[in-house]
VOKERO-870159 format. One record per residue (C-alpha): z, y, x. Coordinates in steps of 0.05 Angstrom, whole numbers, plus 5000, padded with zeros to 4 digits. Layout:
VOKERO-870159
{rec {Z Y X}}
...
//
This chain:
VOKERO-870159
{rec {3470 6573 5434}}
{rec {3499 6584 5503}}
{rec {3482 6646 5544}}
{rec {3444 6643 5611}}
{rec {3510 6655 5647}}
{rec {3542 6597 5610}}
{rec {3483 6551 5623}}
{rec {3487 6570 5697}}
{rec {3562 6556 5699}}
{rec {3549 6487 5670}}
{rec {3507 6469 5731}}
{rec {3561 6487 5782}}
{rec {3589 6426 5817}}
{rec {3627 6456 5877}}
{rec {3634 6511 5928}}
{rec {3616 6521 6001}}
{rec {3676 6506 6046}}
{rec {3644 6515 6115}}
{rec {3575 6528 6142}}
{rec {3534 6523 6206}}
{rec {3460 6529 6220}}
{rec {3447 6455 6206}}
{rec {3505 6433 6163}}
{rec {3541 6458 6101}}
{rec {3607 6427 6078}}
{rec {3620 6429 6004}}
{rec {3683 6418 5963}}
{rec {3665 6386 5896}}
{rec {3700 6410 5833}}
{rec {3748 6361 5801}}
{rec {3706 6361 5738}}
{rec {3640 6351 5775}}
{rec {3601 6289 5753}}
{rec {3627 6224 5780}}
{rec {3564 6182 5778}}
{rec {3516 6210 5726}}
{rec {3504 6284 5711}}
{rec {3488 6302 5639}}
{rec {3492 6378 5646}}
{rec {3419 6386 5669}}
{rec {3389 6364 5603}}
{rec {3372 6293 5625}}
{rec {3416 6239 5656}}
{rec {3414 6247 5732}}
{rec {3448 6204 5785}}
{rec {3499 6248 5821}}
{rec {3528 6250 5873}}
{rec {3477 6210 5914}}
{rec {3455 6211 5986}}
{rec {3391 6249 6000}}
{rec {3391 6281 5930}}
{rec {3378 6355 5924}}
{rec {3425 6413 5906}}
{rec {3416 6489 5902}}
{rec {3457 6546 5932}}
{rec {3439 6612 5897}}
{rec {3432 6674 5940}}
{rec {3396 6741 5940}}
{rec {3330 6709 5962}}
{rec {3330 6657 5906}}
{rec {3365 6592 5922}}
{rec {3372 6552 5985}}
{rec {3350 6479 5975}}
{rec {3392 6427 6012}}
{rec {3398 6352 6010}}
{rec {3461 6310 6012}}
{rec {3474 6277 6079}}
{rec {3546 6253 6070}}
{rec {3594 6241 6012}}
{rec {3667 6225 6022}}
{rec {3739 6233 5998}}
{rec {3793 6270 6034}}
{rec {3867 6269 6015}}
{rec {3903 6333 5996}}
{rec {3980 6342 5986}}
{rec {3967 6376 5919}}
{rec {3913 6379 5866}}
{rec {3868 6440 5873}}
{rec {3861 6457 5800}}
{rec {3836 6527 5788}}
{rec {3878 6569 5741}}
{rec {3942 6528 5748}}
{rec {4005 6550 5786}}
{rec {4033 6482 5803}}
{rec {4008 6482 5875}}
{rec {4058 6449 5921}}
{rec {4099 6421 5863}}
{rec {4070 6352 5869}}
{rec {4082 6322 5938}}
{rec {4032 6265 5931}}
{rec {3965 6255 5965}}
{rec {3909 6276 5918}}
{rec {3836 6254 5927}}
{rec {3785 6310 5938}}
{rec {3711 6294 5939}}
{rec {3670 6329 5991}}
{rec {3596 6331 6012}}
{rec {3556 6351 6072}}
{rec {3489 6385 6062}}
{rec {3429 6400 6106}}
{rec {3388 6462 6085}}
{rec {3313 6450 6084}}
{rec {3278 6504 6042}}
{rec {3282 6562 5994}}
{rec {3267 6561 5919}}
{rec {3243 6627 5889}}
{rec {3220 6650 5820}}
{rec {3152 6681 5810}}
{rec {3124 6711 5747}}
{rec {3059 6676 5726}}
{rec {3021 6729 5687}}
{rec {2967 6681 5663}}
{rec {3018 6633 5634}}
{rec {3065 6688 5613}}
{rec {3126 6654 5642}}
{rec {3166 6647 5705}}
{rec {3152 6591 5753}}
{rec {3189 6563 5812}}
{rec {3160 6561 5882}}
{rec {3186 6524 5943}}
{rec {3176 6550 6013}}
{rec {3193 6517 6080}}
{rec {3253 6544 6118}}
{rec {3317 6580 6099}}
{rec {3311 6654 6083}}
{rec {3385 6668 6073}}
{rec {3444 6623 6091}}
{rec {3501 6619 6041}}
{rec {3572 6641 6054}}
{rec {3640 6608 6044}}
{rec {3657 6605 5971}}
{rec {3585 6606 5945}}
{rec {3573 6560 5887}}
{rec {3534 6495 5891}}
{rec {3488 6479 5832}}
{rec {3455 6415 5810}}
{rec {3380 6429 5798}}
{rec {3347 6423 5730}}
{rec {3287 6378 5718}}
{rec {3240 6438 5723}}
{rec {3271 6458 5789}}
{rec {3266 6387 5815}}
{rec {3192 6385 5797}}
{rec {3182 6449 5837}}
{rec {3220 6421 5896}}
{rec {3178 6357 5900}}
{rec {3114 6396 5884}}
{rec {3096 6362 5819}}
{rec {3073 6428 5788}}
{rec {3035 6454 5848}}
{rec {2962 6464 5827}}
{rec {2937 6452 5898}}
{rec {2968 6383 5898}}
{rec {2916 6343 5861}}
{rec {2929 6271 5883}}
{rec {2988 6231 5858}}
{rec {3014 6181 5908}}
{rec {3080 6160 5877}}
{rec {3146 6184 5849}}
{rec {3212 6208 5876}}
{rec {3270 6159 5865}}
{rec {3318 6216 5883}}
{rec {3288 6266 5834}}
{rec {3288 6229 5767}}
{rec {3223 6193 5786}}
{rec {3185 6259 5785}}
{rec {3112 6252 5807}}
{rec {3097 6264 5880}}
{rec {3030 6299 5889}}
{rec {2994 6318 5954}}
{rec {2939 6367 5973}}
{rec {2881 6327 6003}}
{rec {2862 6387 6046}}
{rec {2929 6384 6080}}
{rec {2940 6310 6085}}
{rec {2870 6293 6111}}
{rec {2851 6358 6145}}
{rec {2909 6361 6193}}
{rec {2914 6286 6213}}
{rec {2964 6238 6182}}
{rec {3002 6180 6212}}
{rec {3026 6122 6169}}
{rec {3079 6086 6208}}
{rec {3122 6025 6191}}
{rec {3138 5953 6207}}
{rec {3097 5895 6183}}
{rec {3108 5881 6109}}
{rec {3135 5951 6093}}
{rec {3074 5970 6051}}
{rec {3037 6009 6105}}
{rec {2967 5981 6092}}
{rec {2975 5988 6017}}
{rec {2993 6061 6028}}
{rec {2930 6073 6069}}
{rec {2886 6039 6017}}
{rec {2923 6074 5961}}
{rec {2914 6144 5992}}
{rec {2839 6132 5997}}
{rec {2832 6101 5927}}
{rec {2876 6152 5891}}
{rec {2840 6210 5925}}
{rec {2772 6184 5903}}
{rec {2797 6173 5832}}
{rec {2824 6244 5829}}
{rec {2760 6272 5858}}
{rec {2718 6232 5808}}
{rec {2757 6263 5750}}
{rec {2747 6333 5777}}
{rec {2672 6331 5794}}
{rec {2635 6397 5786}}
{rec {2564 6422 5792}}
{rec {2532 6361 5761}}
{rec {2553 6313 5816}}
{rec {2555 6240 5797}}
{rec {2601 6215 5851}}
{rec {2650 6249 5899}}
{rec {2619 6274 5964}}
{rec {2675 6241 6004}}
{rec {2670 6204 6069}}
{rec {2720 6153 6095}}
{rec {2705 6110 6156}}
{rec {2755 6053 6163}}
{rec {2760 6018 6230}}
{rec {2790 5952 6208}}
{rec {2810 5906 6266}}
{rec {2839 5852 6220}}
{rec {2785 5849 6166}}
{rec {2835 5864 6110}}
{rec {2804 5924 6074}}
{rec {2742 5891 6046}}
{rec {2785 5861 5991}}
{rec {2818 5927 5976}}
{rec {2752 5958 5954}}
{rec {2716 5895 5930}}
{rec {2712 5924 5859}}
{rec {2673 5985 5883}}
{rec {2614 5951 5918}}
{rec {2566 6007 5897}}
{rec {2610 6058 5933}}
{rec {2629 6019 5995}}
{rec {2589 5999 6056}}
{rec {2617 5938 6091}}
{rec {2595 5924 6163}}
{rec {2610 5858 6198}}
{rec {2588 5820 6260}}
{rec {2525 5779 6243}}
{rec {2511 5734 6209}}
{rec {2527 5769 6144}}
{rec {2522 5753 6071}}
{rec {2474 5806 6044}}
{rec {2481 5779 5973}}
{rec {2552 5806 5970}}
{rec {2534 5872 6002}}
{rec {2553 5858 6075}}
{rec {2513 5893 6129}}
{rec {2504 5876 6202}}
{rec {2548 5917 6249}}
{rec {2498 5947 6298}}
{rec {2516 5990 6358}}
{rec {2457 5987 6405}}
{rec {2475 5997 6478}}
{rec {2427 6056 6484}}
{rec {2476 6095 6440}}
{rec {2529 6091 6495}}
{rec {2539 6151 6540}}
{rec {2550 6150 6615}}
{rec {2626 6144 6611}}
{rec {2620 6086 6563}}
{rec {2571 6049 6607}}
{rec {2616 6062 6667}}
{rec {2677 6035 6631}}
{rec {2645 5972 6602}}
{rec {2609 5954 6667}}
{rec {2670 5972 6710}}
{rec {2624 6013 6756}}
{rec {2661 6036 6818}}
{rec {2662 6111 6832}}
{rec {2636 6106 6903}}
{rec {2564 6082 6898}}
{rec {2558 6043 6833}}
{rec {2574 6099 6783}}
{rec {2525 6152 6810}}
{rec {2468 6101 6814}}
{rec {2484 6074 6744}}
{rec {2481 6145 6715}}
{rec {2416 6158 6751}}
{rec {2385 6094 6724}}
{rec {2406 6113 6653}}
{rec {2374 6182 6661}}
{rec {2310 6152 6687}}
{rec {2303 6101 6631}}
{rec {2321 6150 6576}}
{rec {2274 6203 6603}}
{rec {2217 6153 6606}}
{rec {2225 6138 6532}}
{rec {2224 6209 6507}}
{rec {2177 6218 6448}}
{rec {2113 6252 6471}}
{rec {2120 6233 6545}}
{rec {2057 6194 6565}}
{rec {2067 6124 6593}}
{rec {2037 6141 6661}}
{rec {2098 6186 6673}}
{rec {2146 6128 6674}}
{rec {2096 6085 6714}}
{rec {2093 6141 6766}}
{rec {2169 6137 6773}}
{rec {2165 6062 6789}}
{rec {2109 6072 6839}}
{rec {2148 6129 6871}}
{rec {2209 6085 6880}}
{rec {2165 6033 6916}}
{rec {2135 6087 6960}}
{rec {2206 6106 6981}}
{rec {2221 6034 6999}}
{rec {2159 6031 7043}}
{rec {2180 6097 7076}}
{rec {2248 6067 7091}}
{rec {2215 6006 7124}}
{rec {2172 6049 7168}}
{rec {2231 6093 7187}}
{rec {2270 6032 7211}}
{rec {2213 6012 7258}}
{rec {2175 5946 7268}}
{rec {2240 5907 7269}}
{rec {2243 5915 7193}}
{rec {2176 5878 7182}}
{rec {2155 5848 7249}}
{rec {2221 5824 7278}}
{rec {2263 5764 7258}}
{rec {2243 5716 7203}}
{rec {2294 5744 7154}}
{rec {2268 5817 7154}}
{rec {2196 5792 7152}}
{rec {2211 5750 7090}}
{rec {2245 5809 7056}}
{rec {2185 5853 7071}}
{rec {2137 5801 7043}}
{rec {2178 5792 6980}}
{rec {2178 5868 6971}}
{rec {2102 5869 6975}}
{rec {2098 5812 6924}}
{rec {2143 5852 6877}}
{rec {2100 5914 6885}}
{rec {2035 5878 6870}}
{rec {2064 5841 6810}}
{rec {2095 5904 6781}}
{rec {2031 5943 6790}}
{rec {1993 5889 6752}}
{rec {2045 5891 6696}}
{rec {2051 5966 6692}}
{rec {1976 5978 6693}}
{rec {1972 5949 6622}}
{rec {2007 6012 6596}}
{rec {1954 6060 6624}}
{rec {1886 6085 6606}}
{rec {1823 6054 6636}}
{rec {1817 6101 6696}}
{rec {1890 6096 6718}}
{rec {1891 6022 6701}}
{rec {1835 6009 6750}}
{rec {1869 6051 6803}}
{rec {1935 6014 6796}}
{rec {1900 5946 6794}}
{rec {1865 5964 6860}}
{rec {1932 5981 6891}}
{rec {1960 5914 6867}}
{rec {1900 5877 6898}}
{rec {1905 5912 6965}}
{rec {1980 5901 6971}}
{rec {1971 5828 6952}}
{rec {1918 5821 7006}}
{rec {1967 5848 7058}}
{rec {2020 5798 7036}}
{rec {1973 5738 7033}}
{rec {1944 5752 7102}}
{rec {2013 5743 7132}}
{rec {2037 5686 7087}}
{rec {2045 5619 7122}}
{rec {2036 5551 7090}}
{rec {2111 5540 7084}}
{rec {2121 5604 7044}}
{rec {2148 5645 7103}}
{rec {2115 5707 7129}}
{rec {2088 5723 7198}}
{rec {2099 5791 7230}}
{rec {2067 5850 7194}}
{rec {2034 5906 7233}}
{rec {2050 5979 7227}}
{rec {1979 5993 7203}}
{rec {1986 5943 7146}}
{rec {2051 5975 7121}}
{rec {2021 6044 7128}}
{rec {1961 6022 7086}}
{rec {2008 6003 7030}}
{rec {2042 6070 7036}}
{rec {1975 6106 7032}}
{rec {1953 6066 6971}}
{rec {2017 6082 6933}}
{rec {2013 6156 6951}}
{rec {1941 6159 6926}}
{rec {1966 6139 6856}}
{rec {2024 6189 6859}}
{rec {1975 6245 6875}}
{rec {1932 6227 6815}}
{rec {1990 6231 6764}}
{rec {2032 6293 6753}}
{rec {2108 6282 6754}}
{rec {2127 6299 6682}}
{rec {2197 6272 6689}}
{rec {2222 6328 6733}}
{rec {2216 6378 6675}}
{rec {2252 6335 6625}}
{rec {2325 6355 6619}}
{rec {2354 6290 6595}}
{rec {2425 6268 6612}}
{rec {2455 6199 6614}}
{rec {2493 6217 6550}}
{rec {2432 6229 6506}}
{rec {2426 6176 6451}}
{rec {2353 6160 6467}}
{rec {2328 6088 6458}}
{rec {2307 6050 6520}}
{rec {2298 5977 6540}}
{rec {2368 5958 6562}}
{rec {2342 5894 6595}}
{rec {2306 5938 6646}}
{rec {2371 5970 6669}}
{rec {2394 5918 6721}}
{rec {2325 5915 6754}}
{rec {2319 5990 6756}}
{rec {2388 5995 6786}}
{rec {2369 5948 6843}}
{rec {2305 5987 6854}}
{rec {2343 6052 6860}}
{rec {2393 6021 6907}}
{rec {2338 5996 6952}}
{rec {2306 6065 6951}}
{rec {2371 6099 6971}}
{rec {2385 6052 7028}}
{rec {2390 5978 7044}}
{rec {2466 5982 7050}}
{rec {2473 5996 6976}}
{rec {2440 5932 6952}}
{rec {2504 5891 6959}}
{rec {2544 5941 6919}}
{rec {2493 5943 6862}}
{rec {2480 5869 6857}}
{rec {2549 5855 6827}}
{rec {2541 5913 6778}}
{rec {2472 5887 6757}}
{rec {2501 5817 6749}}
{rec {2556 5843 6702}}
{rec {2505 5881 6659}}
{rec {2458 5821 6656}}
{rec {2515 5775 6636}}
{rec {2538 5822 6582}}
{rec {2469 5831 6552}}
{rec {2456 5756 6555}}
{rec {2520 5739 6518}}
{rec {2497 5720 6447}}
{rec {2563 5744 6417}}
{rec {2552 5813 6445}}
{rec {2477 5815 6434}}
{rec {2486 5813 6359}}
{rec {2524 5878 6361}}
{rec {2497 5917 6421}}
{rec {2426 5889 6424}}
{rec {2365 5933 6412}}
{rec {2329 5886 6365}}
{rec {2311 5899 6311}}
{rec {2295 5971 6328}}
{rec {2342 6022 6298}}
{rec {2336 6098 6298}}
{rec {2396 6144 6308}}
{rec {2386 6180 6241}}
{rec {2384 6113 6204}}
{rec {2448 6092 6240}}
{rec {2484 6156 6221}}
{rec {2459 6150 6150}}
{rec {2491 6081 6145}}
{rec {2556 6094 6183}}
{rec {2574 6167 6166}}
{rec {2539 6168 6099}}
{rec {2477 6197 6066}}
{rec {2467 6263 6031}}
{rec {2519 6274 5976}}
{rec {2549 6206 5994}}
{rec {2495 6173 5952}}
{rec {2504 6107 5990}}
{rec {2579 6106 5980}}
{rec {2643 6142 6000}}
{rec {2676 6088 6042}}
{rec {2648 6053 6104}}
{rec {2690 5993 6126}}
{rec {2677 5970 6197}}
{rec {2704 5899 6202}}
{rec {2722 5890 6275}}
{rec {2757 5823 6268}}
{rec {2701 5783 6301}}
{rec {2678 5835 6352}}
{rec {2687 5803 6421}}
{rec {2748 5829 6456}}
{rec {2706 5849 6517}}
{rec {2673 5905 6479}}
{rec {2719 5920 6419}}
{rec {2748 5981 6453}}
{rec {2679 6006 6471}}
{rec {2654 5994 6400}}
{rec {2712 6033 6371}}
{rec {2704 6089 6422}}
{rec {2629 6095 6410}}
{rec {2637 6095 6334}}
{rec {2689 6149 6338}}
{rec {2651 6191 6389}}
{rec {2585 6189 6351}}
{rec {2620 6208 6287}}
{rec {2654 6266 6321}}
{rec {2591 6291 6357}}
{rec {2548 6284 6294}}
{rec {2597 6328 6256}}
{rec {2597 6378 6313}}
{rec {2522 6385 6308}}
{rec {2524 6387 6232}}
{rec {2569 6448 6233}}
{rec {2527 6482 6286}}
{rec {2463 6473 6245}}
{rec {2494 6489 6177}}
{rec {2469 6558 6154}}
{rec {2540 6582 6142}}
{rec {2574 6542 6197}}
{rec {2611 6498 6147}}
{rec {2638 6429 6168}}
{rec {2626 6363 6133}}
{rec {2695 6336 6113}}
{rec {2703 6264 6139}}
{rec {2763 6220 6149}}
{rec {2767 6168 6205}}
{rec {2818 6114 6190}}
{rec {2844 6073 6249}}
{rec {2885 6012 6231}}
{rec {2930 5979 6283}}
{rec {2924 6044 6323}}
{rec {2972 6020 6377}}
{rec {2918 5970 6399}}
{rec {2867 6024 6412}}
{rec {2904 6088 6430}}
{rec {2961 6058 6470}}
{rec {3005 6104 6512}}
{rec {2975 6108 6582}}
{rec {3006 6121 6650}}
{rec {2943 6144 6686}}
{rec {2917 6202 6646}}
{rec {2881 6237 6703}}
{rec {2808 6231 6720}}
{rec {2751 6197 6682}}
{rec {2760 6134 6642}}
{rec {2766 6073 6687}}
{rec {2766 6019 6633}}
{rec {2747 6012 6559}}
{rec {2819 6019 6534}}
{rec {2829 6085 6570}}
{rec {2761 6108 6545}}
{rec {2780 6092 6473}}
{rec {2846 6130 6480}}
{rec {2811 6191 6509}}
{rec {2760 6199 6453}}
{rec {2814 6195 6399}}
{rec {2857 6245 6437}}
{rec {2797 6292 6436}}
{rec {2787 6281 6362}}
{rec {2861 6294 6350}}
{rec {2857 6359 6388}}
{rec {2790 6385 6363}}
{rec {2768 6344 6302}}
{rec {2799 6391 6250}}
{rec {2751 6447 6268}}
{rec {2691 6403 6253}}
{rec {2718 6371 6190}}
{rec {2739 6305 6221}}
{rec {2809 6283 6201}}
{rec {2847 6224 6229}}
{rec {2890 6174 6191}}
{rec {2928 6129 6239}}
{rec {2966 6067 6217}}
{rec {3012 6032 6265}}
{rec {3074 5988 6267}}
{rec {3093 6010 6338}}
{rec {3093 6086 6342}}
{rec {3129 6084 6410}}
{rec {3066 6052 6440}}
{rec {3018 6106 6413}}
{rec {2989 6162 6455}}
{rec {3038 6221 6453}}
{rec {2979 6269 6451}}
{rec {2953 6239 6387}}
{rec {3021 6235 6353}}
{rec {3035 6307 6372}}
{rec {2971 6329 6336}}
{rec {2990 6292 6271}}
{rec {3017 6343 6222}}
{rec {3036 6295 6166}}
{rec {3077 6231 6171}}
{rec {3087 6176 6120}}
{rec {3144 6135 6148}}
{rec {3157 6066 6119}}
{rec {3212 6019 6142}}
{rec {3221 6025 6218}}
{rec {3274 5980 6249}}
{rec {3261 5985 6324}}
{rec {3307 6036 6356}}
{rec {3254 6061 6405}}
{rec {3206 6074 6347}}
{rec {3261 6110 6308}}
{rec {3279 6153 6368}}
{rec {3206 6172 6378}}
{rec {3197 6191 6305}}
{rec {3261 6233 6307}}
{rec {3233 6272 6367}}
{rec {3165 6283 6335}}
{rec {3190 6309 6268}}
{rec {3208 6383 6270}}
{rec {3244 6385 6203}}
{rec {3319 6378 6196}}
{rec {3314 6308 6166}}
{rec {3365 6268 6205}}
{rec {3395 6240 6141}}
{rec {3328 6215 6114}}
{rec {3308 6185 6181}}
{rec {3373 6145 6184}}
{rec {3349 6111 6120}}
{rec {3286 6084 6153}}
{rec {3314 6017 6174}}
{rec {3337 6001 6103}}
{rec {3277 6026 6063}}
{rec {3250 5974 6015}}
{rec {3176 5958 6011}}
{rec {3133 6013 5981}}
{rec {3184 6067 5995}}
{rec {3169 6118 6050}}
{rec {3190 6186 6075}}
{rec {3135 6238 6069}}
{rec {3144 6298 6114}}
{rec {3103 6349 6151}}
{rec {3046 6395 6132}}
{rec {3030 6360 6066}}
{rec {3098 6376 6036}}
{rec {3144 6437 6046}}
{rec {3206 6393 6051}}
{rec {3215 6319 6068}}
{rec {3210 6273 6008}}
{rec {3230 6201 5995}}
{rec {3171 6172 5958}}
{rec {3163 6107 5921}}
{rec {3089 6095 5929}}
{rec {3049 6077 5867}}
{rec {3037 6002 5864}}
{rec {2967 5977 5875}}
{rec {2940 5921 5832}}
{rec {2940 5854 5868}}
{rec {2864 5854 5874}}
{rec {2864 5924 5904}}
{rec {2912 5910 5961}}
{rec {2889 5897 6032}}
{rec {2890 5825 6053}}
{rec {2954 5831 6093}}
{rec {3007 5799 6049}}
{rec {3059 5751 6077}}
{rec {3038 5678 6083}}
{rec {3063 5634 6026}}
{rec {3093 5577 6066}}
{rec {3134 5547 6011}}
{rec {3078 5545 5959}}
{rec {3033 5511 6010}}
{rec {3088 5462 6032}}
{rec {3103 5442 5960}}
{rec {3031 5436 5938}}
{rec {3034 5495 5889}}
{rec {2979 5530 5928}}
{rec {2923 5487 5956}}
{rec {2895 5495 6026}}
{rec {2836 5450 6036}}
{rec {2811 5444 6108}}
{rec {2739 5437 6133}}
{rec {2742 5446 6208}}
{rec {2668 5431 6216}}
{rec {2651 5492 6174}}
{rec {2700 5534 6215}}
{rec {2669 5510 6281}}
{rec {2598 5523 6256}}
{rec {2617 5594 6237}}
{rec {2654 5602 6304}}
{rec {2598 5577 6349}}
{rec {2539 5599 6307}}
{rec {2514 5527 6304}}
{rec {2471 5507 6245}}
//
């Protein structure tokens, strides 16, 4: 049996020749392994790029990885113990390596287990000196370096090809709680990694359930722009909620994607309607406040009716202030005045049906008197003769009589345009025009185009299926479906299939979904007795399409794309405090918002070929991992570099392989099999068109 000193000597492979803060040059011993090391107890490939070595010191051992291997010629063999130096005047090959230090391995006594265990910490405590020995690590040390024995790392995601295929484990609190970015080119295994991280985490949680729980209380919300994740979780229909644009197939568990427009806040309405900041935006926000206030639970219907009557009284005031020319002058103003009186009488008839008997009679009398004024001046050809000042003042008096009879309950209601209160969205354009006329005739032209845009959007059948208010839907029911019910009884994964969401509103849909999730978790923590958050992960596929780098980052959102980027930047900055973690997946990191990438603490980097993307990743990563990053262009599928908060040192990971039926529907097209008839592709364009147009 060999002594500890002898066993340690067997692991020595070279000595430190020179050192700097980021590079250590090593001279390998002549008897160091040539290709396979057997002195660690198990066959290990050595020397190999990106493999690990140890440099013992007073703090434990500095962990470094190999960044360069080469041969240099020497005029004599450097054999220790021999005195023939200089006797052989022939070039002699000397193997050398360059290392990059990345961590420190220490030994701690585990009293419970009654043995010593290795622990890896980030950073270098003590740098080696010239002449220090270089050791090849044992399997136990390798396991400690890659974290296979760390009890906090509960989820296996793959193995390390550079560490004897040792298991790579991650701590879900670190990988999901501090935001993670999965980056890589198309076909590099990026989507499979995202699906695998979710699936493997749920499997690990299921096996560790405590307290009598039947299923993990986990929450993943996947925003899926390509419709590829439904297949990845098709075998777990009882634990997955799949939302798609109607029509849906309820027999297979699909649900209609609903995002009623009354859920949108003021910024979202401004962005989707392209309301201009001068006049349109303030009036739009006022209209939203009015309509949402009028639909507050407990507010009597006469309160909202009073607001309509008040707006008409203001219009009459404006007519009288402009003088007789506004109603007794040219034919054009007279016609506008007559049409206004017709609108007042018709609206009073319609609104009176919401009131009690006494107020209903009062409003009906107003409608009748206003109609009489209009009919007295209506000519046979539909035009209007000149109105008198007394007639217009009589209308003003009648409207004021109703206002005096009903108390203004809206003034006390503190409702903002951002409150998610249901209201009739179809009333918004008309109410906008009414407010514009109240504020001044010059605003009507500005508001007419805004009203047209809103009417066109709500009339579009493609949009109506998603943002329409019918059938009625409450906010608590919506959150129960999207974010999940108590103890995740209705499933741990919500997949939002965005593939058929119209492009006009897809950014708004994503922004509203993300904002409501974030704000619901904010309020959950505030109302929790102990102030605890509700852990939730928001997964954004094809992130470069929704959080694209912007050039105008000042001021409020001007368009849906900018709005979408802003809400995700806010989640990236503040989501962790409220239990909301982000998982971003993208093939173009150079196009992503720098703010969001800067807040991602963990990166899983698959093959990245584009030089701009590589340069960006190199700037984002704080670790000394230049050697590993140079390997990104040549990484095979399924292999990735894991670095950041979830692991003390950067690791090359071969991700566990998902079964074919568990992979997202993003595999490469099989051209040859289709060309040669091996894989059939029958075509029924009529069926496609019917699905496309919604035709029967």
